[in-house]
C-alpha positions in Angstrom: -13.3 -31.7 -134.2 -12.4 -29.7 -131.2 -15.8 -29.6 -129.7 -16.0 -33.6 -129.8 -12.4 -33.8 -128.4 -12.9 -35.6 -124.6 -10.6 -36.8 -121.9 -11.9 -39.3 -119.5 -10.1 -41.2 -117.3 -6.5 -42.1 -118.7 -8.5 -41.9 -122.6 -8.3 -38.9 -124.8 -10.8 -39.6 -128.3 -13.1 -38.0 -130.5 -16.7 -38.9 -129.8 -19.9 -38.2 -132.0 -23.0 -39.3 -133.0 -25.4 -42.0 -131.6 -25.9 -45.7 -133.0 -23.6 -48.6 -134.0 -20.3 -47.7 -132.6 -17.2 -47.7 -135.2 -14.0 -47.5 -133.4 -11.3 -46.1 -136.0 -7.8 -46.2 -135.2 -5.3 -44.0 -136.9 -1.7 -44.7 -138.4 1.9 -44.4 -136.7 1.9 -40.4 -138.3 -1.9 -39.8 -138.6 -3.9 -38.0 -136.8 -7.4 -38.0 -135.5 -8.4 -35.4 -138.0 -7.3 -37.9 -140.7 -10.8 -39.5 -140.4 -12.9 -35.7 -140.4 -14.6 -36.6 -143.6 -15.4 -40.4 -142.3 -16.6 -38.6 -138.6 -18.9 -36.3 -140.0 -20.7 -38.4 -142.6 -21.2 -41.9 -140.3 -21.7 -39.4 -137.0 -25.2 -38.6 -138.8 -26.1 -41.8 -140.2 -26.8 -43.7 -137.3 -23.6 -44.4 -136.0 -21.3 -43.5 -132.8 -17.8 -42.4 -133.6 -15.1 -42.8 -131.8 -11.7 -42.3 -132.4 -9.2 -42.9 -129.3 -5.5 -41.1 -129.0 -3.3 -44.5 -129.3 -0.5 -44.1 -127.4 2.3 -44.5 -129.7 4.8 -42.6 -128.7 3.5 -41.9 -125.1 3.8 -45.7 -123.6 7.1 -47.5 -122.3 9.2 -49.1 -124.9 8.1 -52.5 -123.7 4.8 -51.6 -124.4 5.2 -49.6 -127.7 4.0 -53.1 -129.7 1.2 -53.7 -131.8 0.3 -56.7 -129.4 -0.1 -53.7 -126.3 -2.0 -51.1 -128.7 -4.7 -54.2 -129.3 -4.7 -54.7 -125.5 -5.0 -50.9 -125.0 -8.0 -50.8 -127.7 -9.9 -53.6 -125.6 -9.1 -51.8 -122.4 -10.5 -48.5 -124.3 -13.8 -50.1 -125.6 -14.4 -51.8 -122.0 -14.1 -48.8 -120.8 -16.6 -46.9 -122.8 -19.2 -49.5 -122.1 -19.1 -50.8 -125.6 -20.1 -54.7 -126.0 -19.3 -55.1 -129.6 -18.1 -52.4 -132.2 -17.3 -52.6 -135.8 -13.0 -51.4 -135.9 -11.7 -49.2 -138.6 -8.3 -48.7 -138.9 -5.7 -47.2 -141.3 -2.0 -48.4 -141.8 -0.7 -49.2 -138.4 -4.0 -48.9 -137.1 -5.3 -51.3 -139.4 -2.5 -53.8 -137.9 -3.6 -53.0 -134.5 -7.3 -53.6 -135.5 -6.4 -57.1 -136.7 -4.5 -57.7 -134.4 -7.3 -57.0 -131.9 -10.0 -58.9 -133.8 -7.5 -62.3 -133.1 -7.4 -61.8 -129.2 -10.6 -60.6 -129.1 -13.0 -61.8 -131.8 -16.0 -61.2 -129.0 -15.6 -57.8 -129.3 -15.6 -57.2 -132.9 -18.9 -57.0 -135.1 -17.0 -56.2 -138.0 -13.5 -54.9 -139.4 -12.3 -51.9 -142.1 -9.0 -51.7 -143.2 -7.3 -49.4 -145.5 -3.9 -49.5 -146.5 -3.1 -51.6 -143.6 0.0 -53.3 -142.6 0.3 -56.8 -140.8 1.0 -58.6 -143.9 4.1 -56.4 -146.0 5.7 -53.8 -143.8 8.2 -51.5 -146.4 10.6 -51.3 -143.4 9.1 -47.6 -142.0 12.5 -47.0 -140.7 14.5 -46.9 -143.9 14.4 -43.9 -144.6 14.6 -42.3 -140.9 19.2 -41.8 -141.2 18.2 -39.0 -143.6 15.9 -37.7 -140.9 17.6 -34.2 -141.2 17.0 -34.0 -144.5 13.7 -31.5 -145.0 13.3 -32.3 -148.8 13.7 -35.8 -148.4 10.7 -36.5 -145.3 9.0 -33.9 -147.9 9.4 -36.3 -150.7 8.6 -39.4 -148.2 5.2 -37.6 -147.0 4.1 -36.4 -150.7 4.7 -40.6 -151.5 1.8 -41.4 -149.3 -0.3 -40.2 -151.4 -1.7 -40.1 -155.2 -1.6 -36.7 -155.0 1.4 -34.7 -153.4 -1.1 -31.9 -152.9 -2.7 -33.4 -150.1 0.6 -33.5 -148.0 -0.2 -30.0 -146.7 3.1 -28.1 -145.3 1.6 -28.7 -141.9 1.6 -32.6 -142.6 5.1 -32.3 -143.9 6.1 -30.1 -140.7 4.2 -32.4 -138.1 6.1 -35.9 -139.6 9.7 -33.8 -140.1 8.8 -33.3 -136.0 8.3 -36.3 -135.0 11.3 -38.0 -136.6 13.8 -35.5 -135.8 12.3 -35.8 -132.3 15.2 -38.7 -130.7 12.4 -40.9 -128.4 9.7 -40.9 -131.3 12.0 -42.1 -133.9 13.4 -44.7 -131.8 9.9 -45.8 -130.7 8.8 -45.7 -134.3 11.8 -47.9 -135.1 10.8 -50.1 -132.3 7.1 -50.3 -133.9 8.2 -51.0 -137.1 10.1 -53.9 -135.7 7.0 -55.0 -133.8 5.0 -54.8 -137.1 7.4 -57.5 -138.8 7.7 -59.6 -135.4 3.6 -59.8 -135.5 2.8 -61.0 -139.3 -0.9 -61.8 -139.5 -0.6 -64.2 -142.3 -0.9 -67.3 -140.4 -3.8 -65.9 -138.4 -5.8 -64.6 -140.9 -7.9 -67.6 -142.4 -8.9 -68.2 -139.0 -10.7 -64.8 -138.1 -14.5 -65.1 -139.3 -15.6 -61.4 -138.8 -17.2 -59.8 -141.9 -14.3 -57.2 -143.2 -14.4 -54.5 -145.5 -11.0 -53.5 -147.1 -10.6 -50.4 -149.4 -7.7 -49.9 -150.9 -5.7 -47.3 -152.8 -5.0 -48.7 -156.6 -1.5 -46.4 -156.5 -0.7 -46.8 -152.7 3.3 -47.1 -152.8 3.2 -47.8 -148.7 1.1 -50.8 -148.6 1.3 -52.1 -152.6 -2.0 -53.2 -154.6 -1.0 -57.1 -154.1 -1.2 -56.5 -150.1 -5.0 -56.0 -150.7 -5.5 -59.0 -152.7 -3.0 -61.0 -150.5 -5.5 -60.0 -147.3 -8.8 -60.6 -149.7 -7.6 -64.1 -150.0 -6.4 -65.0 -146.7 -9.5 -63.3 -144.8 -12.5 -65.5 -145.0 -15.4 -62.9 -145.4 -14.0 -60.1 -146.9 -14.6 -57.5 -149.8 -12.6 -56.1 -151.4 -12.9 -52.1 -152.9 -10.7 -50.1 -154.9 -10.2 -46.8 -155.2 -8.5 -45.2 -158.0 -5.9 -42.5 -158.4 -5.4 -43.0 -154.5 -2.1 -43.9 -152.4 -1.9 -45.1 -149.5 -4.9 -42.7 -147.1 -7.8 -43.3 -149.2 -10.4 -41.5 -146.2 -7.8 -38.6 -146.8 -7.3 -38.5 -150.6 -10.8 -39.7 -151.8 -13.2 -39.0 -148.6 -16.5 -39.1 -150.6 -15.6 -42.2 -152.5 -14.4 -44.1 -148.9 -17.8 -43.2 -147.3 -19.5 -44.4 -150.3 -17.7 -47.9 -150.4 -18.1 -48.2 -146.5 -21.8 -47.4 -146.5 -22.2 -49.8 -149.6 -20.2 -52.7 -147.5 -22.3 -51.7 -144.2 -25.8 -51.9 -145.9 -25.3 -55.3 -147.6 -23.2 -56.6 -144.2 -26.4 -55.5 -142.0 -23.9 -54.0 -139.4 -26.1 -51.1 -138.3 -27.1 -52.2 -135.1 -26.6 -50.9 -131.5 -24.6 -52.6 -129.7 -24.1 -50.8 -126.7 -24.5 -52.6 -122.7 -27.7 -51.2 -121.7 
């Protein structure tokens, strides 16, 4: 991934491939590498894959909220000279993608959400009083996946370090409150963008009925399930995730280059 990692202006991002732009938004504890398989597959299929580093822990506390992150994404898309993009987001990234689509519908050709917040928040902050307890954090990280082995020691160490960093902890709790405040239930029926919903049938963080609700409220949405899968389908079942996404992109005719000439 390193060779495709770039810094331009105030932005750091991964970029690979040519064609229809897919801008991918990572979650609260998620790194760019969570989307390795998606990036590798679609960058060779006529898509330009761009994954910005979201300023989740680097903006001022006043800008640590879903709405500010959505504006950051809009500014990034403009900076990259893109007109309309396909937005793909996991967890908090899905929520940011939804809020961005609400604010800037003219910028979004299609929307893909997986394990997205925006309708249901299982208080992200509820577990943090035990943040010094490594075994507890390990269990929380493993609960993200159907197969706990997907939570590698490196991933667990990263989560442990994040929740034990006082500034990051405060910002995590601020984001959790913002996610509840920016509930999308009333907005979704007015959002007519083509939307692909890919969900793990065993997601404990955003349970399956959340996906059903998204599908019901979003007028032009298609819901796909992945069995034996938790909160991060693109990590746990990358091949199945890519197959479903490719199927949806083909059906909705979204492979149209949309960079400004």
